[in-house]
N, C-alpha and C positions, 0 to 999 in steps of 0.2 A: 696332421699326424702327431705333432708335438703335444697337442692337447690330450690325445689318447695316452701317450706315455706319461704325461703329467698326472692324469687321473689314475693311471695304473699304479704309479708310485704312491699316490695318496691312499688308494685302496689297500695296497700291500702294507704300508706302514700304519694304516688305521687298525688293521687286525693285530699287528705286532706291537702296538703302542702299550707300554707297561701300565699306563693309566686306564686302559680299556681292556684289561686282561680277561674279561668275561668270555669273549669269543674263543680264546685259546683254552680256557677252562672247559668250555663245552666240547671242543674238539678233543681235548685230552680224555674227558669222560667217555666220549663216543668211541675212540680208538683203543682205549685201555684194555678191554678184554681180548683184543685180537693180536695175533702174531704176524710175523712177516709172511708165513705160509698162507695166511688168510688175507693177503693184500687186496685180492679182488673184491672181497666183501667190504673192506674199508674204502676202496675206490668207489664202489657203487653207493655206499652211504654218503661219502663226500660229494659225489656227483649229484645225487638227489638233493642233498642239502644246498649245494650251489644253485641248482636249477630253481628250487623253490624260493631261496632267498633272493635270487635275481628277479623272479617273477614279482614278489611283493615289493622289492626295491623299485622296479619299473612302474608298477601300478601306483605307488606312492609318489614317485618322481614326476609322473605325468598327471598327477592330481585325480586319478581314477578312484583311488581309495584314500580316505583321510583316517588316520588313527591317532588316538590319544598317546602322546609320547610318554607320559607318566605310566600309563598302563603297560606299554611295551617295555619300558625300563624295569618294570616289576616282573613281567612275564619271562624276560630273558633269563634271569637267575633261577626262575622256577623250572625252566627247561633244563638247565644245568643240574639242578637238584634232582629232578625226575630221572635224568639219564644216569646220574651216580647211584641213585637208589635202585634203579633197574639193574645196574651192575652188581650191587650187593645182593639183590634178590636172586639173580641168575646164579651167582657164585655160591650162595648159601644152599641152593637146591641142587648144586652140582649139575645143573642143566647144561646140555650141549647147546652151544650158541646157534647151531643150525636150526633148532626148533624156534628160537627167539628171533631169527633174522627178519622174518616178515613183520614182526612187531617193531623191530628196530627201523625197518624201512618206513613204515607208516608214521611212527613218532618222529623220525628224522625229517621227513618231508614236512610235517606240520610245524616242527620246531624251526625249520629253515624259513618258513613264511614269517614267523615271529621275528627271527633274527634279521631278516631282510627289512622289516619295518623299522627295526632299530638302526640299521645302516642308512635308511632313507632320511632320517632326521639329519644326520651328518651330511649326506649327499645334497639334500635340499639347501642346507646352509651354504655349501660350497657353490651351488648353482644360482644363488640369488642374483637376479638380473640377467642371467644367461638365457638366450633363446634356444640354441641348439643343445639338446641333451643326449642324443643317441650316442655319439662318439664318446663323450665323457662317461656316460653310463656303462658302455661296454668296457672302457678302460678301467673304470673303478671296479667293476665286477671281475675283470681279469686279474687285477692286483689282489683282490680279496681271495680269488682262487689260488693264485700263486702262493700267498702267505699260508692259506689253509693246507696246501700240499706240503709245504715246508714243516708246518707244525705236526702234521700226521707222520711224516718221515721221522721227525725227532721223537715223537711218542713211541712209534714202533721200534725205533732203535734203542731207546732207553728201556723199553719193556724187554726187548731181546737181551740187552746187557744184564738186566737185573735177573731175568728168569734163566737164561741159558749160560751166561758167563759167571754170574755171582751165585747161581743156583738157589735163589730165594724161592720159597714155596709160592706157587701161583696164587693160591687162595689168599695168603697173607698179603701179598703184594697188591692184588686187586682190591681187597678189603681196605688196606691201609690208605691207598691213594684215593679210593672212592669215598672213604669216610672224611678224608681231608677236604675233598671237593664238596661234600655235603656241608661241612662246617663253613667253608668259604661262601657257598651259595646262600646259606641261612644268614650269614653276615650281610651279603649283598641285598637280600630281600628285606631284612628288618632294620638295617642300620644305614 
């Protein structure tokens, strides 16, 4: 059981590591357009993201699928970029997110697979020489999920504070943060 908690902590702090902020950036872009009143949608997006990245993490950890780590490290910031651009598109059209939610689900599931392959490189490095992977895999995934939930609560709280308490215009807020995420994503892709 101590291995489980050890890997849970590793997964948790892997997501929150300031040097690997790409995962937090993706979650920020994902949750940005939602309010606390829409927490169920954010929950379903996060759950789908977790399930799909756990699937690809497990497939890679057990050697069922081999992926090029350089390709994955390029695709991860592209998923962030696409998510931020989608926020800009939806906000510019004044579209109700209810109409875009099924698209959000499909993209989030696909992006979860990509992010899971990114986690798999780190996880495989941790598991070098280890025989038993199931307990550590579940622990690592639980840590990732815990960190994701923390990030989502922070993003929803900041959004609430900015929109409801500071009374910032929703469109300006989503555009401003999304454009910042676009710039950071482009930097991650090209530099």
